[in-house]
Structure formats: structure tokens, C-alpha cells
C-alpha positions as CSV (number, residue, x, y, z in Angstrom):
1,M,132.0,74.8,150.2
2,N,135.4,76.6,149.9
3,I,137.3,73.4,149.3
4,H,135.1,72.9,146.1
5,G,135.8,76.4,144.9
6,L,132.4,77.8,145.9
7,T,132.3,81.1,147.6
8,P,129.4,82.4,149.7
9,N,127.9,85.7,148.5
10,K,130.1,85.5,145.4
11,S,127.9,88.0,143.5
12,K,128.7,90.6,146.2
13,T,132.4,89.9,146.3
14,V,133.4,89.0,142.8
15,E,136.4,90.9,141.5
16,F,137.1,92.2,138.0
17,P,139.2,89.7,136.2
18,Y,142.4,90.4,134.4
19,V,141.5,90.8,130.7
20,P,144.1,91.8,128.1
21,E,143.4,95.2,126.7
22,E,142.8,93.9,123.1
23,Y,140.0,91.7,124.4
24,M,138.4,94.1,126.9
25,H,135.6,95.2,124.5
26,H,134.6,91.6,124.0
27,F,134.5,91.0,127.8
28,V,132.5,94.2,128.4
29,R,130.1,93.2,125.5
30,G,129.6,89.8,127.1
31,Y,128.9,91.4,130.5
32,F,126.5,93.9,128.9
33,D,124.6,91.1,127.1
34,G,124.2,89.3,130.4
35,D,123.8,92.0,133.0
36,G,123.3,95.2,131.0
37,S,120.4,97.0,129.3
38,I,119.8,99.9,127.0
39,N,116.9,102.3,127.0
40,Y,117.3,104.2,123.8
41,E,114.4,106.6,124.4
42,K,116.1,107.8,127.6
43,Y,119.6,107.5,126.1
44,V,121.0,105.4,128.9
45,V,122.9,102.1,129.2
46,T,122.8,100.3,132.5
47,F,124.9,97.6,134.1
48,V,123.6,95.8,137.2
49,G,125.7,93.8,139.7
50,G,126.1,92.9,143.3
51,S,129.8,93.7,143.6
52,E,130.8,97.3,144.1
53,L,134.4,96.3,143.5
54,F,133.6,94.7,140.1
55,L,131.5,97.7,138.9
56,S,134.1,100.2,140.2
57,E,136.7,98.5,138.0
58,L,134.3,98.4,135.1
59,M,133.8,102.1,135.6
60,K,137.6,102.7,135.2
61,V,137.6,100.6,132.0
62,L,134.7,102.8,130.6
63,V,136.5,106.0,131.6
64,K,139.5,104.9,129.5
65,Q,137.0,104.9,126.6
66,Q,136.2,108.6,127.1
67,L,132.9,107.8,128.8
68,T,131.6,109.3,132.0
69,P,129.7,106.5,133.8
70,S,128.1,106.9,137.2
71,L,127.7,104.3,139.9
72,K,124.7,104.1,142.2
73,D,124.2,102.0,145.3
74,R,120.7,100.5,145.4
75,N,121.1,98.8,148.8
76,S,120.9,95.2,147.6
77,H,122.8,95.8,144.3
78,Y,124.6,98.5,142.3
79,R,123.8,100.1,139.0
80,L,126.4,101.7,136.6
81,F,125.0,104.1,134.1
82,I,126.2,105.6,130.9
83,S,124.0,108.4,129.6
84,G,123.8,110.7,126.7
85,R,123.1,110.3,123.0
86,K,126.7,110.4,121.8
87,S,128.1,108.5,124.8
88,I,125.9,105.5,124.2
89,Q,126.9,105.4,120.6
90,T,130.6,105.7,121.6
91,F,130.0,102.7,123.9
92,S,128.3,100.8,121.1
93,K,131.1,101.5,118.6
94,W,133.6,100.2,121.1
95,I,131.9,97.0,122.3
96,Y,130.7,96.0,118.8
97,K,134.0,96.5,116.9
98,D,135.1,93.2,115.3
99,K,132.1,91.6,117.0
100,T,131.5,87.9,116.8
101,L,129.1,86.8,119.5
102,Y,126.5,89.2,120.7
103,L,122.8,89.6,121.5
104,Q,121.1,90.8,118.3
105,R,118.2,92.5,120.2
106,K,120.5,94.7,122.2
107,F,122.7,95.5,119.2
108,N,119.5,96.5,117.3
109,E,118.6,99.1,120.1
110,F,121.8,101.0,119.4
111,N,120.9,101.1,115.7
112,K,117.8,103.1,116.3
113,E,120.0,106.3,116.1
114,K,119.1,108.3,113.0
115,L,121.8,110.9,113.2
116,A,125.4,110.4,112.0
117,Y,127.9,109.9,114.8
118,H,129.6,113.3,114.1
119,E,126.2,115.0,114.6
120,L,125.5,113.6,118.0
121,K,126.0,115.5,121.3
122,D,125.5,114.8,124.9
123,R,123.6,117.4,126.7
124,A,124.5,118.8,130.1
125,I,121.0,118.9,131.3
126,K,120.1,121.1,134.2
127,V,117.5,119.3,136.4
128,T,116.4,122.2,138.5
129,K,112.7,122.9,138.5
130,E,113.3,126.2,136.6
131,A,115.4,124.5,133.9
132,V,112.8,121.9,133.3
133,L,110.0,124.5,133.1
134,E,112.1,126.4,130.6
135,R,112.6,123.3,128.4
136,R,108.8,122.8,128.5
137,R,108.2,126.4,127.5
138,I,110.6,126.1,124.6
139,F,109.0,122.9,123.5
140,L,105.5,124.4,123.5
141,N,106.8,127.5,121.6
142,Q,108.4,125.3,118.9
143,L,105.3,123.1,118.7
144,K,103.3,126.3,117.9
145,V,105.7,127.2,115.1
146,N,106.0,123.8,113.3
147,G,102.9,121.9,114.6
148,C,104.8,118.6,114.6
149,V,105.6,116.8,117.9
150,K,108.4,114.7,116.3
151,L,110.1,117.6,114.6
152,T,109.8,119.7,117.7
153,S,111.4,117.0,119.8
154,E,114.3,116.6,117.3
155,K,114.8,120.4,117.1
156,I,115.2,120.9,120.8
157,G,116.9,117.6,121.4
158,I,114.5,115.7,123.7
159,S,113.3,112.2,123.3
160,P,109.7,111.2,122.9
161,Y,109.9,109.8,126.4
162,T,110.6,113.2,127.8
163,Y,107.5,115.0,126.5
164,K,105.3,112.0,127.3
165,T,106.5,112.2,130.9
166,W,105.7,115.9,130.9
167,L,102.2,115.1,129.7
168,K,101.7,112.6,132.5
169,K,103.1,114.8,135.3
170,D,102.2,118.4,134.4
171,R,98.5,119.2,133.9
172,I,99.2,122.7,132.7
173,F,101.7,121.4,130.1
174,E,99.2,118.8,129.0
175,Q,96.4,121.4,128.5
176,E,98.7,123.8,126.5
177,F,100.0,120.8,124.5
178,N,96.5,119.7,123.6
179,S,95.4,123.3,122.9
180,I,98.2,123.8,120.4
181,L,97.5,120.5,118.6
182,N,93.7,121.2,118.5
183,E,94.3,124.7,117.0
184,R,96.3,123.0,114.1
185,E,93.4,120.6,113.2
């Protein structure tokens, strides 16, 4: 196999190639189109790969773009994440500058953003139980004031995915949420 240029377990050992800086965004866009995904509701971009070495080097490239990616070992593969509303737009602006070839459906996901770039912020979200409960309380109080779920989500800076998850996982939150909406009808 080796004499024919084939390498066993290549996906686990592939190295990041040399790419001139002026073409790096094109290379990353191609890799993203093949082994990346975006979930705009969660404000996260993900890359998947079998080579820790490759993804570690990609992580360095992204850090040079003022992004703060994180790399997770999932036993059989690795995932590299970029999260945050402003961060994923920063990533998008970089990979799609002077674009030629790209997947339209992934490009369209980035265009779901309604705010201007200068208005975007990444949140430093506390994930302690107390912090999540506090965000839920703030959400419910804002919902009482304005009566609109969409407006409430935008005002406190959460995605629709977040409050829908709360509804599924927290029976008390679900009851208070429904009570507020029923009072408004």
C-alpha cells in the first residue's frame, strides 16, 4: 500500500498542509464545506475530523483570525467548535471574502443574522445551575412585560433554541411560560 502512496488510517494521521496565507481562507472554506457545519440557532460552527494534529493546526489558523475555537476529543474523532454570535460572523466574513466556490446552503445559514456586524456580541455565558435559573427568571419577567416570545428572546440575547430547550427540560419554567402567555390572550 505504501508504495502506491496509500497510508493506513490516513484520516487519523493527516497533517495540515502548507497553504500560503493569501489562500488560507479559501482552504478553510473548502474544509468547512466538506467537514464542517453551522447551527445558527445555537450560534456554533463545528469542524469534524479524525486527526488531532490537523485540527490543532486549524485551531491555530482560526486563533490568528481573532477567534477562540475549542477542540474536543470524542474518542473516535475530534470536533473543533467556534461559538458565539459575533464569532461565527467573523468566521463567515473571513472565509467568504472574495469567494468563488462554496456551498450555497452553508453560506445561507450565516445570512440568517438580522443585526449589523457592529451590533453583534459574544456572550460569556455562565453555565452554573444558578446562572441558568437566573436567565430563565429574567426571560419570564421580560415575557410578562412585553408578551412576545421573539422580542423577549432578542432583548435578553438568547436564541429560540434556548427557551425551547428550557420548555422541554424544566416543568416549572414550562408552567410559568404557559401561564404568562394564557394571561395575555
